[in-house]
NUDO-370019 format. One record per atom (N, C-alpha, C): x, y, z; residue number from 1; atom name; residue in three letters. Coordinates in steps of 0.2 Angstrom, whole numbers, plus 5000, padded with zeros to 4 digits. Example, Ala and Ser with C-alpha at 12.3 -4.5 7.8 and 13.67 -1.06 7.14 Angstrom:
BEGIN
<x: 5066&y: 4972&z: 5039&k: 1&a: N&r: Ala> .
<x: 5062&y: 4978&z: 5039&k: 1&a: CA&r: Ala> .
<x: 5066&y: 4984&z: 5039&k: 1&a: C&r: Ala> .
<x: 5064&y: 4989&z: 5035&k: 2&a: N&r: Ser> .
<x: 5068&y: 4995&z: 5036&k: 2&a: CA&r: Ser> .
<x: 5064&y: 5000&z: 5039&k: 2&a: C&r: Ser> .
This chain:
BEGIN
<x: 5004&y: 4994&z: 5000&k: 1&a: N&r: Met> .
<x: 5000&y: 5000&z: 5000&k: 1&a: CA&r: Met> .
<x: 5005&y: 5006&z: 5000&k: 1&a: C&r: Met> .
<x: 5003&y: 5011&z: 4996&k: 2&a: N&r: Thr> .
<x: 5007&y: 5017&z: 4995&k: 2&a: CA&r: Thr> .
<x: 5005&y: 5022&z: 5000&k: 2&a: C&r: Thr> .
<x: 5009&y: 5027&z: 5001&k: 3&a: N&r: Val> .
<x: 5007&y: 5032&z: 5006&k: 3&a: CA&r: Val> .
<x: 5000&y: 5035&z: 5005&k: 3&a: C&r: Val> .
<x: 4999&y: 5036&z: 4998&k: 4&a: N&r: Ala> .
<x: 4993&y: 5039&z: 4996&k: 4&a: CA&r: Ala> .
<x: 4987&y: 5035&z: 4998&k: 4&a: C&r: Ala> .
<x: 4988&y: 5028&z: 4997&k: 5&a: N&r: Arg> .
<x: 4982&y: 5024&z: 4999&k: 5&a: CA&r: Arg> .
<x: 4981&y: 5023&z: 5006&k: 5&a: C&r: Arg> .
<x: 4987&y: 5023&z: 5010&k: 6&a: N&r: Gln> .
<x: 4986&y: 5023&z: 5017&k: 6&a: CA&r: Gln> .
<x: 4983&y: 5030&z: 5020&k: 6&a: C&r: Gln> .
<x: 4984&y: 5035&z: 5017&k: 7&a: N&r: Leu> .
<x: 4981&y: 5042&z: 5019&k: 7&a: CA&r: Leu> .
<x: 4974&y: 5042&z: 5017&k: 7&a: C&r: Leu> .
<x: 4972&y: 5039&z: 5012&k: 8&a: N&r: Lys> .
<x: 4965&y: 5039&z: 5010&k: 8&a: CA&r: Lys> .
<x: 4961&y: 5034&z: 5015&k: 8&a: C&r: Lys> .
<x: 4964&y: 5029&z: 5017&k: 9&a: N&r: Arg> .
<x: 4961&y: 5024&z: 5021&k: 9&a: CA&r: Arg> .
<x: 4960&y: 5027&z: 5028&k: 9&a: C&r: Arg> .
<x: 4965&y: 5031&z: 5030&k: 10&a: N&r: Asp> .
<x: 4965&y: 5034&z: 5037&k: 10&a: CA&r: Asp> .
<x: 4963&y: 5041&z: 5038&k: 10&a: C&r: Asp> .
<x: 4958&y: 5043&z: 5034&k: 11&a: N&r: Lys> .
<x: 4956&y: 5050&z: 5034&k: 11&a: CA&r: Lys> .
<x: 4953&y: 5052&z: 5041&k: 11&a: C&r: Lys> .
<x: 4950&y: 5047&z: 5045&k: 12&a: N&r: Ala> .
<x: 4948&y: 5048&z: 5051&k: 12&a: CA&r: Ala> .
<x: 4953&y: 5050&z: 5056&k: 12&a: C&r: Ala> .
<x: 4959&y: 5048&z: 5055&k: 13&a: N&r: Ser> .
<x: 4965&y: 5049&z: 5060&k: 13&a: CA&r: Ser> .
<x: 4970&y: 5053&z: 5056&k: 13&a: C&r: Ser> .
<x: 4970&y: 5060&z: 5056&k: 14&a: N&r: Pro> .
<x: 4974&y: 5064&z: 5052&k: 14&a: CA&r: Pro> .
<x: 4981&y: 5064&z: 5054&k: 14&a: C&r: Pro> .
<x: 4983&y: 5062&z: 5060&k: 15&a: N&r: Val> .
<x: 4990&y: 5061&z: 5062&k: 15&a: CA&r: Val> .
<x: 4993&y: 5054&z: 5061&k: 15&a: C&r: Val> .
<x: 4998&y: 5053&z: 5057&k: 16&a: N&r: Leu> .
<x: 5001&y: 5047&z: 5056&k: 16&a: CA&r: Leu> .
<x: 5008&y: 5047&z: 5058&k: 16&a: C&r: Leu> .
<x: 5010&y: 5041&z: 5062&k: 17&a: N&r: Ser> .
<x: 5017&y: 5040&z: 5063&k: 17&a: CA&r: Ser> .
<x: 5020&y: 5036&z: 5058&k: 17&a: C&r: Ser> .
<x: 5027&y: 5037&z: 5057&k: 18&a: N&r: Pro> .
<x: 5030&y: 5033&z: 5052&k: 18&a: CA&r: Pro> .
<x: 5029&y: 5025&z: 5052&k: 18&a: C&r: Pro> .
<x: 5027&y: 5023&z: 5058&k: 19&a: N&r: Gly> .
<x: 5025&y: 5016&z: 5059&k: 19&a: CA&r: Gly> .
<x: 5018&y: 5014&z: 5056&k: 19&a: C&r: Gly> .
<x: 5014&y: 5019&z: 5055&k: 20&a: N&r: Asp> .
<x: 5008&y: 5018&z: 5052&k: 20&a: CA&r: Asp> .
<x: 5007&y: 5018&z: 5044&k: 20&a: C&r: Asp> .
<x: 5012&y: 5021&z: 5041&k: 21&a: N&r: Val> .
<x: 5013&y: 5022&z: 5034&k: 21&a: CA&r: Val> .
<x: 5016&y: 5016&z: 5031&k: 21&a: C&r: Val> .
<x: 5014&y: 5012&z: 5026&k: 22&a: N&r: Val> .
<x: 5017&y: 5006&z: 5023&k: 22&a: CA&r: Val> .
<x: 5019&y: 5008&z: 5016&k: 22&a: C&r: Val> .
<x: 5025&y: 5006&z: 5015&k: 23&a: N&r: Leu> .
<x: 5028&y: 5007&z: 5008&k: 23&a: CA&r: Leu> .
<x: 5030&y: 5000&z: 5005&k: 23&a: C&r: Leu> .
<x: 5030&y: 5000&z: 4999&k: 24&a: N&r: Thr> .
<x: 5032&y: 4994&z: 4995&k: 24&a: CA&r: Thr> .
<x: 5040&y: 4994&z: 4995&k: 24&a: C&r: Thr> .
<x: 5042&y: 4988&z: 4993&k: 25&a: N&r: Ala> .
<x: 5050&y: 4987&z: 4993&k: 25&a: CA&r: Ala> .
<x: 5053&y: 4992&z: 4988&k: 25&a: C&r: Ala> .
<x: 5049&y: 4993&z: 4982&k: 26&a: N&r: Asp> .
<x: 5052&y: 4998&z: 4977&k: 26&a: CA&r: Asp> .
<x: 5052&y: 5005&z: 4980&k: 26&a: C&r: Asp> .
<x: 5047&y: 5007&z: 4984&k: 27&a: N&r: Glu> .
<x: 5047&y: 5014&z: 4987&k: 27&a: CA&r: Glu> .
<x: 5053&y: 5015&z: 4992&k: 27&a: C&r: Glu> .
<x: 5054&y: 5009&z: 4996&k: 28&a: N&r: Val> .
<x: 5059&y: 5010&z: 5001&k: 28&a: CA&r: Val> .
<x: 5066&y: 5010&z: 4998&k: 28&a: C&r: Val> .
<x: 5067&y: 5006&z: 4993&k: 29&a: N&r: Ala> .
<x: 5073&y: 5006&z: 4989&k: 29&a: CA&r: Ala> .
<x: 5075&y: 5013&z: 4986&k: 29&a: C&r: Ala> .
<x: 5070&y: 5016&z: 4983&k: 30&a: N&r: Ala> .
<x: 5070&y: 5022&z: 4980&k: 30&a: CA&r: Ala> .
<x: 5072&y: 5028&z: 4985&k: 30&a: C&r: Ala> .
<x: 5068&y: 5027&z: 4991&k: 31&a: N&r: Ala> .
<x: 5069&y: 5032&z: 4996&k: 31&a: CA&r: Ala> .
<x: 5076&y: 5032&z: 4999&k: 31&a: C&r: Ala> .
<x: 5079&y: 5026&z: 5000&k: 32&a: N&r: Val> .
<x: 5086&y: 5025&z: 5003&k: 32&a: CA&r: Val> .
<x: 5091&y: 5026&z: 4997&k: 32&a: C&r: Val> .
<x: 5090&y: 5025&z: 4991&k: 33&a: N&r: Gly> .
<x: 5095&y: 5025&z: 4986&k: 33&a: CA&r: Gly> .
<x: 5098&y: 5019&z: 4985&k: 33&a: C&r: Gly> .
<x: 5095&y: 5013&z: 4985&k: 34&a: N&r: Ile> .
<x: 5098&y: 5007&z: 4984&k: 34&a: CA&r: Ile> .
<x: 5094&y: 5003&z: 4979&k: 34&a: C&r: Ile> .
<x: 5096&y: 4997&z: 4977&k: 35&a: N&r: Thr> .
<x: 5093&y: 4993&z: 4972&k: 35&a: CA&r: Thr> .
<x: 5088&y: 4989&z: 4976&k: 35&a: C&r: Thr> .
<x: 5083&y: 4986&z: 4972&k: 36&a: N&r: Arg> .
<x: 5079&y: 4981&z: 4976&k: 36&a: CA&r: Arg> .
<x: 5082&y: 4975&z: 4978&k: 36&a: C&r: Arg> .
<x: 5088&y: 4973&z: 4974&k: 37&a: N&r: Thr> .
<x: 5092&y: 4967&z: 4975&k: 37&a: CA&r: Thr> .
<x: 5095&y: 4968&z: 4982&k: 37&a: C&r: Thr> .
<x: 5098&y: 4974&z: 4983&k: 38&a: N&r: Thr> .
<x: 5101&y: 4976&z: 4989&k: 38&a: CA&r: Thr> .
<x: 5097&y: 4976&z: 4995&k: 38&a: C&r: Thr> .
<x: 5091&y: 4978&z: 4994&k: 39&a: N&r: Leu> .
<x: 5085&y: 4978&z: 4999&k: 39&a: CA&r: Leu> .
<x: 5084&y: 4971&z: 5001&k: 39&a: C&r: Leu> .
<x: 5083&y: 4966&z: 4996&k: 40&a: N&r: Ala> .
<x: 5082&y: 4959&z: 4997&k: 40&a: CA&r: Ala> .
<x: 5087&y: 4956&z: 5001&k: 40&a: C&r: Ala> .
<x: 5093&y: 4958&z: 5000&k: 41&a: N&r: Arg> .
<x: 5099&y: 4955&z: 5003&k: 41&a: CA&r: Arg> .
<x: 5099&y: 4958&z: 5011&k: 41&a: C&r: Arg> .
<x: 5097&y: 4964&z: 5012&k: 42&a: N&r: Leu> .
<x: 5097&y: 4966&z: 5019&k: 42&a: CA&r: Leu> .
<x: 5091&y: 4963&z: 5023&k: 42&a: C&r: Leu> .
<x: 5086&y: 4961&z: 5019&k: 43&a: N&r: Val> .
<x: 5080&y: 4957&z: 5022&k: 43&a: CA&r: Val> .
<x: 5083&y: 4950&z: 5024&k: 43&a: C&r: Val> .
<x: 5087&y: 4947&z: 5020&k: 44&a: N&r: Ser> .
<x: 5089&y: 4940&z: 5021&k: 44&a: CA&r: Ser> .
<x: 5094&y: 4940&z: 5026&k: 44&a: C&r: Ser> .
<x: 5098&y: 4946&z: 5027&k: 45&a: N&r: Leu> .
<x: 5103&y: 4946&z: 5033&k: 45&a: CA&r: Leu> .
<x: 5099&y: 4948&z: 5039&k: 45&a: C&r: Leu> .
<x: 5093&y: 4950&z: 5039&k: 46&a: N&r: Gly> .
<x: 5090&y: 4952&z: 5045&k: 46&a: CA&r: Gly> .
<x: 5091&y: 4959&z: 5047&k: 46&a: C&r: Gly> .
<x: 5093&y: 4963&z: 5043&k: 47&a: N&r: Val> .
<x: 5094&y: 4970&z: 5044&k: 47&a: CA&r: Val> .
<x: 5088&y: 4974&z: 5045&k: 47&a: C&r: Val> .
<x: 5083&y: 4972&z: 5041&k: 48&a: N&r: Leu> .
<x: 5076&y: 4975&z: 5042&k: 48&a: CA&r: Leu> .
<x: 5071&y: 4969&z: 5040&k: 48&a: C&r: Leu> .
<x: 5065&y: 4970&z: 5043&k: 49&a: N&r: Glu> .
<x: 5060&y: 4965&z: 5042&k: 49&a: CA&r: Glu> .
<x: 5054&y: 4969&z: 5039&k: 49&a: C&r: Glu> .
<x: 5051&y: 4965&z: 5034&k: 50&a: N&r: Pro> .
<x: 5045&y: 4967&z: 5031&k: 50&a: CA&r: Pro> .
<x: 5039&y: 4967&z: 5036&k: 50&a: C&r: Pro> .
<x: 5033&y: 4970&z: 5034&k: 51&a: N&r: Thr> .
<x: 5028&y: 4969&z: 5038&k: 51&a: CA&r: Thr> .
<x: 5025&y: 4962&z: 5039&k: 51&a: C&r: Thr> .
<x: 5021&y: 4961&z: 5043&k: 52&a: N&r: Arg> .
<x: 5019&y: 4954&z: 5044&k: 52&a: CA&r: Arg> .
<x: 5014&y: 4952&z: 5038&k: 52&a: C&r: Arg> .
<x: 5010&y: 4957&z: 5036&k: 53&a: N&r: Arg> .
<x: 5005&y: 4956&z: 5031&k: 53&a: CA&r: Arg> .
<x: 5008&y: 4953&z: 5024&k: 53&a: C&r: Arg> .
<x: 5014&y: 4957&z: 5022&k: 54&a: N&r: Arg> .
<x: 5017&y: 4955&z: 5015&k: 54&a: CA&r: Arg> .
<x: 5024&y: 4956&z: 5016&k: 54&a: C&r: Arg> .
<x: 5028&y: 4951&z: 5012&k: 55&a: N&r: Ala> .
<x: 5035&y: 4951&z: 5013&k: 55&a: CA&r: Ala> .
<x: 5038&y: 4957&z: 5009&k: 55&a: C&r: Ala> .
<x: 5034&y: 4960&z: 5004&k: 56&a: N&r: Thr> .
<x: 5037&y: 4966&z: 5000&k: 56&a: CA&r: Thr> .
<x: 5034&y: 4972&z: 5003&k: 56&a: C&r: Thr> .
<x: 5032&y: 4973&z: 5009&k: 57&a: N&r: Met> .
<x: 5029&y: 4979&z: 5012&k: 57&a: CA&r: Met> .
<x: 5033&y: 4981&z: 5018&k: 57&a: C&r: Met> .
<x: 5034&y: 4987&z: 5019&k: 58&a: N&r: Phe> .
<x: 5038&y: 4989&z: 5025&k: 58&a: CA&r: Phe> .
<x: 5035&y: 4996&z: 5028&k: 58&a: C&r: Phe> .
<x: 5036&y: 4996&z: 5034&k: 59&a: N&r: Thr> .
<x: 5033&y: 5003&z: 5037&k: 59&a: CA&r: Thr> .
<x: 5038&y: 5008&z: 5036&k: 59&a: C&r: Thr> .
<x: 5036&y: 5014&z: 5035&k: 60&a: N&r: Ala> .
<x: 5040&y: 5020&z: 5033&k: 60&a: CA&r: Ala> .
<x: 5046&y: 5021&z: 5038&k: 60&a: C&r: Ala> .
<x: 5045&y: 5019&z: 5045&k: 61&a: N&r: Asp> .
<x: 5050&y: 5020&z: 5049&k: 61&a: CA&r: Asp> .
<x: 5057&y: 5017&z: 5048&k: 61&a: C&r: Asp> .
<x: 5057&y: 5012&z: 5043&k: 62&a: N&r: Val> .
<x: 5063&y: 5008&z: 5041&k: 62&a: CA&r: Val> .
<x: 5067&y: 5013&z: 5037&k: 62&a: C&r: Val> .
<x: 5065&y: 5018&z: 5034&k: 63&a: N&r: Val> .
<x: 5069&y: 5022&z: 5029&k: 63&a: CA&r: Val> .
<x: 5074&y: 5026&z: 5033&k: 63&a: C&r: Val> .
<x: 5073&y: 5030&z: 5038&k: 64&a: N&r: Pro> .
<x: 5079&y: 5033&z: 5041&k: 64&a: CA&r: Pro> .
<x: 5084&y: 5028&z: 5044&k: 64&a: C&r: Pro> .
<x: 5081&y: 5023&z: 5047&k: 65&a: N&r: Arg> .
<x: 5086&y: 5018&z: 5050&k: 65&a: CA&r: Arg> .
<x: 5090&y: 5015&z: 5045&k: 65&a: C&r: Arg> .
<x: 5087&y: 5013&z: 5039&k: 66&a: N&r: Leu> .
<x: 5091&y: 5010&z: 5034&k: 66&a: CA&r: Leu> .
<x: 5096&y: 5015&z: 5030&k: 66&a: C&r: Leu> .
<x: 5094&y: 5021&z: 5030&k: 67&a: N&r: Arg> .
<x: 5099&y: 5027&z: 5028&k: 67&a: CA&r: Arg> .
<x: 5105&y: 5027&z: 5032&k: 67&a: C&r: Arg> .
<x: 5104&y: 5026&z: 5039&k: 68&a: N&r: Arg> .
<x: 5110&y: 5026&z: 5044&k: 68&a: CA&r: Arg> .
<x: 5114&y: 5020&z: 5043&k: 68&a: C&r: Arg> .
<x: 5111&y: 5015&z: 5042&k: 69&a: N&r: Val> .
<x: 5115&y: 5008&z: 5041&k: 69&a: CA&r: Val> .
<x: 5119&y: 5009&z: 5034&k: 69&a: C&r: Val> .
<x: 5116&y: 5012&z: 5029&k: 70&a: N&r: Met> .
<x: 5119&y: 5012&z: 5023&k: 70&a: CA&r: Met> .
<x: 5125&y: 5017&z: 5023&k: 70&a: C&r: Met> .
<x: 5124&y: 5023&z: 5027&k: 71&a: N&r: Arg> .
<x: 5129&y: 5028&z: 5028&k: 71&a: CA&r: Arg> .
<x: 5135&y: 5025&z: 5032&k: 71&a: C&r: Arg> .
<x: 5134&y: 5021&z: 5037&k: 72&a: N&r: Leu> .
<x: 5139&y: 5018&z: 5041&k: 72&a: CA&r: Leu> .
<x: 5143&y: 5013&z: 5036&k: 72&a: C&r: Leu> .
<x: 5139&y: 5009&z: 5032&k: 73&a: N&r: His> .
<x: 5143&y: 5004&z: 5028&k: 73&a: CA&r: His> .
<x: 5147&y: 5008&z: 5023&k: 73&a: C&r: His> .
<x: 5144&y: 5013&z: 5020&k: 74&a: N&r: Ala> .
<x: 5148&y: 5017&z: 5015&k: 74&a: CA&r: Ala> .
<x: 5154&y: 5021&z: 5017&k: 74&a: C&r: Ala> .
<x: 5153&y: 5025&z: 5023&k: 75&a: N&r: Asp> .
<x: 5158&y: 5029&z: 5026&k: 75&a: CA&r: Asp> .
<x: 5163&y: 5026&z: 5030&k: 75&a: C&r: Asp> .
<x: 5161&y: 5021&z: 5034&k: 76&a: N&r: Leu> .
<x: 5166&y: 5018&z: 5038&k: 76&a: CA&r: Leu> .
<x: 5168&y: 5010&z: 5037&k: 76&a: C&r: Leu> .
<x: 5164&y: 5008&z: 5032&k: 77&a: N&r: Gly> .
<x: 5166&y: 5001&z: 5030&k: 77&a: CA&r: Gly> .
<x: 5163&y: 4995&z: 5034&k: 77&a: C&r: Gly> .
<x: 5158&y: 4997&z: 5038&k: 78&a: N&r: Val> .
<x: 5155&y: 4993&z: 5043&k: 78&a: CA&r: Val> .
<x: 5150&y: 4988&z: 5039&k: 78&a: C&r: Val> .
<x: 5151&y: 4982&z: 5041&k: 79&a: N&r: Asn> .
<x: 5146&y: 4977&z: 5037&k: 79&a: CA&r: Asn> .
<x: 5139&y: 4979&z: 5039&k: 79&a: C&r: Asn> .
<x: 5134&y: 4976&z: 5035&k: 80&a: N&r: Phe> .
<x: 5127&y: 4978&z: 5036&k: 80&a: CA&r: Phe> .
<x: 5124&y: 4976&z: 5043&k: 80&a: C&r: Phe> .
<x: 5126&y: 4970&z: 5045&k: 81&a: N&r: Val> .
<x: 5123&y: 4968&z: 5051&k: 81&a: CA&r: Val> .
<x: 5126&y: 4972&z: 5057&k: 81&a: C&r: Val> .
<x: 5133&y: 4973&z: 5057&k: 82&a: N&r: Gly> .
<x: 5136&y: 4977&z: 5062&k: 82&a: CA&r: Gly> .
<x: 5133&y: 4984&z: 5062&k: 82&a: C&r: Gly> .
<x: 5132&y: 4987&z: 5056&k: 83&a: N&r: Ala> .
<x: 5129&y: 4994&z: 5055&k: 83&a: CA&r: Ala> .
<x: 5122&y: 4994&z: 5058&k: 83&a: C&r: Ala> .
<x: 5118&y: 4989&z: 5057&k: 84&a: N&r: Ala> .
<x: 5111&y: 4989&z: 5060&k: 84&a: CA&r: Ala> .
<x: 5112&y: 4988&z: 5068&k: 84&a: C&r: Ala> .
<x: 5117&y: 4984&z: 5070&k: 85&a: N&r: Ile> .
<x: 5117&y: 4984&z: 5078&k: 85&a: CA&r: Ile> .
<x: 5119&y: 4991&z: 5080&k: 85&a: C&r: Ile> .
<x: 5124&y: 4994&z: 5077&k: 86&a: N&r: Ile> .
<x: 5126&y: 5001&z: 5079&k: 86&a: CA&r: Ile> .
<x: 5120&y: 5006&z: 5079&k: 86&a: C&r: Ile> .
<x: 5116&y: 5006&z: 5074&k: 87&a: N&r: Val> .
<x: 5110&y: 5010&z: 5073&k: 87&a: CA&r: Val> .
<x: 5105&y: 5009&z: 5079&k: 87&a: C&r: Val> .
<x: 5104&y: 5002&z: 5080&k: 88&a: N&r: Asp> .
<x: 5099&y: 5000&z: 5085&k: 88&a: CA&r: Asp> .
<x: 5102&y: 5002&z: 5092&k: 88&a: C&r: Asp> .
<x: 5108&y: 5002&z: 5094&k: 89&a: N&r: Leu> .
<x: 5111&y: 5003&z: 5100&k: 89&a: CA&r: Leu> .
<x: 5111&y: 5011&z: 5101&k: 89&a: C&r: Leu> .
<x: 5112&y: 5015&z: 5096&k: 90&a: N&r: Val> .
<x: 5112&y: 5022&z: 5097&k: 90&a: CA&r: Val> .
<x: 5105&y: 5024&z: 5098&k: 90&a: C&r: Val> .
<x: 5100&y: 5021&z: 5095&k: 91&a: N&r: Ala> .
<x: 5093&y: 5023&z: 5096&k: 91&a: CA&r: Ala> .
<x: 5091&y: 5021&z: 5103&k: 91&a: C&r: Ala> .
<x: 5093&y: 5016&z: 5105&k: 92&a: N&r: Arg> .
<x: 5092&y: 5014&z: 5112&k: 92&a: CA&r: Arg> .
<x: 5095&y: 5019&z: 5117&k: 92&a: C&r: Arg> .
<x: 5101&y: 5021&z: 5116&k: 93&a: N&r: Leu> .
<x: 5104&y: 5026&z: 5120&k: 93&a: CA&r: Leu> .
<x: 5101&y: 5032&z: 5120&k: 93&a: C&r: Leu> .
<x: 5098&y: 5034&z: 5114&k: 94&a: N&r: Asp> .
<x: 5094&y: 5040&z: 5114&k: 94&a: CA&r: Asp> .
<x: 5088&y: 5040&z: 5118&k: 94&a: C&r: Asp> .
<x: 5084&y: 5034&z: 5118&k: 95&a: N&r: Arg> .
<x: 5078&y: 5033&z: 5122&k: 95&a: CA&r: Arg> .
<x: 5080&y: 5033&z: 5129&k: 95&a: C&r: Arg> .
<x: 5085&y: 5030&z: 5131&k: 96&a: N&r: Leu> .
<x: 5087&y: 5030&z: 5138&k: 96&a: CA&r: Leu> .
<x: 5089&y: 5037&z: 5141&k: 96&a: C&r: Leu> .
<x: 5093&y: 5040&z: 5137&k: 97&a: N&r: Asn> .
<x: 5095&y: 5047&z: 5139&k: 97&a: CA&r: Asn> .
<x: 5089&y: 5052&z: 5139&k: 97&a: C&r: Asn> .
<x: 5084&y: 5051&z: 5135&k: 98&a: N&r: Ala> .
<x: 5077&y: 5055&z: 5135&k: 98&a: CA&r: Ala> .
<x: 5074&y: 5053&z: 5142&k: 98&a: C&r: Ala> .
<x: 5074&y: 5046&z: 5143&k: 99&a: N&r: Glu> .
<x: 5070&y: 5044&z: 5149&k: 99&a: CA&r: Glu> .
<x: 5074&y: 5047&z: 5156&k: 99&a: C&r: Glu> .
<x: 5080&y: 5047&z: 5156&k: 100&a: N&r: Leu> .
<x: 5084&y: 5049&z: 5161&k: 100&a: CA&r: Leu> .
<x: 5083&y: 5057&z: 5162&k: 100&a: C&r: Leu> .
<x: 5083&y: 5060&z: 5157&k: 101&a: N&r: Ala> .
<x: 5081&y: 5068&z: 5157&k: 101&a: CA&r: Ala> .
<x: 5075&y: 5069&z: 5160&k: 101&a: C&r: Ala> .
<x: 5070&y: 5065&z: 5158&k: 102&a: N&r: His> .
<x: 5063&y: 5066&z: 5160&k: 102&a: CA&r: His> .
<x: 5063&y: 5064&z: 5168&k: 102&a: C&r: His> .
<x: 5066&y: 5059&z: 5170&k: 103&a: N&r: Arg> .
<x: 5066&y: 5057&z: 5177&k: 103&a: CA&r: Arg> .
<x: 5070&y: 5062&z: 5181&k: 103&a: C&r: Arg> .
<x: 5075&y: 5065&z: 5178&k: 104&a: N&r: Ser> .
<x: 5079&y: 5070&z: 5182&k: 104&a: CA&r: Ser> .
<x: 5074&y: 5076&z: 5183&k: 104&a: C&r: Ser> .
<x: 5070&y: 5078&z: 5178&k: 105&a: N&r: Arg> .
<x: 5066&y: 5084&z: 5179&k: 105&a: CA&r: Arg> .
<x: 5061&y: 5082&z: 5184&k: 105&a: C&r: Arg> .
<x: 5058&y: 5076&z: 5184&k: 106&a: N&r: Asp> .
<x: 5053&y: 5074&z: 5190&k: 106&a: CA&r: Asp> .
<x: 5056&y: 5075&z: 5197&k: 106&a: C&r: Asp> .
<x: 5062&y: 5073&z: 5197&k: 107&a: N&r: Val> .
<x: 5066&y: 5073&z: 5204&k: 107&a: CA&r: Val> .
<x: 5067&y: 5080&z: 5206&k: 107&a: C&r: Val> .
<x: 5069&y: 5084&z: 5201&k: 108&a: N&r: Arg> .
<x: 5070&y: 5091&z: 5203&k: 108&a: CA&r: Arg> .
<x: 5063&y: 5094&z: 5205&k: 108&a: C&r: Arg> .
<x: 5058&y: 5093&z: 5202&k: 109&a: N&r: Gly> .
<x: 5051&y: 5095&z: 5203&k: 109&a: CA&r: Gly> .
<x: 5049&y: 5093&z: 5210&k: 109&a: C&r: Gly> .
<x: 5050&y: 5087&z: 5212&k: 110&a: N&r: Glu> .
<x: 5049&y: 5084&z: 5218&k: 110&a: CA&r: Glu> .
<x: 5053&y: 5088&z: 5224&k: 110&a: C&r: Glu> .
<x: 5059&y: 5089&z: 5222&k: 111&a: N&r: Arg> .
<x: 5064&y: 5092&z: 5227&k: 111&a: CA&r: Arg> .
<x: 5061&y: 5099&z: 5229&k: 111&a: C&r: Arg> .
<x: 5059&y: 5103&z: 5223&k: 112&a: N&r: Arg> .
<x: 5057&y: 5109&z: 5224&k: 112&a: CA&r: Arg> .
<x: 5051&y: 5109&z: 5228&k: 112&a: C&r: Arg> .
<x: 5046&y: 5104&z: 5227&k: 113&a: N&r: Arg> .
<x: 5040&y: 5104&z: 5231&k: 113&a: CA&r: Arg> .
<x: 5041&y: 5103&z: 5238&k: 113&a: C&r: Arg> .
<x: 5046&y: 5098&z: 5240&k: 114&a: N&r: Trp> .
<x: 5048&y: 5097&z: 5247&k: 114&a: CA&r: Trp> .
<x: 5051&y: 5103&z: 5250&k: 114&a: C&r: Trp> .
<x: 5055&y: 5106&z: 5246&k: 115&a: N&r: Ile> .
<x: 5058&y: 5112&z: 5249&k: 115&a: CA&r: Ile> .
<x: 5053&y: 5118&z: 5251&k: 115&a: C&r: Ile> .
<x: 5048&y: 5118&z: 5247&k: 116&a: N&r: Ser> .
<x: 5043&y: 5124&z: 5248&k: 116&a: CA&r: Ser> .
<x: 5038&y: 5122&z: 5254&k: 116&a: C&r: Ser> .
<x: 5038&y: 5115&z: 5255&k: 117&a: N&r: Ile> .
<x: 5034&y: 5113&z: 5261&k: 117&a: CA&r: Ile> .
<x: 5037&y: 5115&z: 5267&k: 117&a: C&r: Ile> .
<x: 5044&y: 5115&z: 5268&k: 118&a: N&r: Asp> .
<x: 5047&y: 5116&z: 5274&k: 118&a: CA&r: Asp> .
<x: 5046&y: 5123&z: 5276&k: 118&a: C&r: Asp> .
């Protein structure tokens, strides 16, 4: 299903996340700048997974991740699987840092609240 078809189907919900939009293998390959053969190789290596519905469909959130993988491969010579691991670990670190910052704000707020009570 192309982006346009997904948007027509979801008119009731105007806000879509990249995980809600489904792209064909050709659309993903074109967005990343790789061939369909390379995309198929990356799928066979486990670097990315198609949607459960069809083996030739992907959620749009794979595009930025796959661009990072390809950049690591091209710029640093990291193999595809290693590049995917690096991208996933960096994303996990980003999520953990955001969570830590959120919790730190919560602690500072609680501290201020306790100080004002005294």
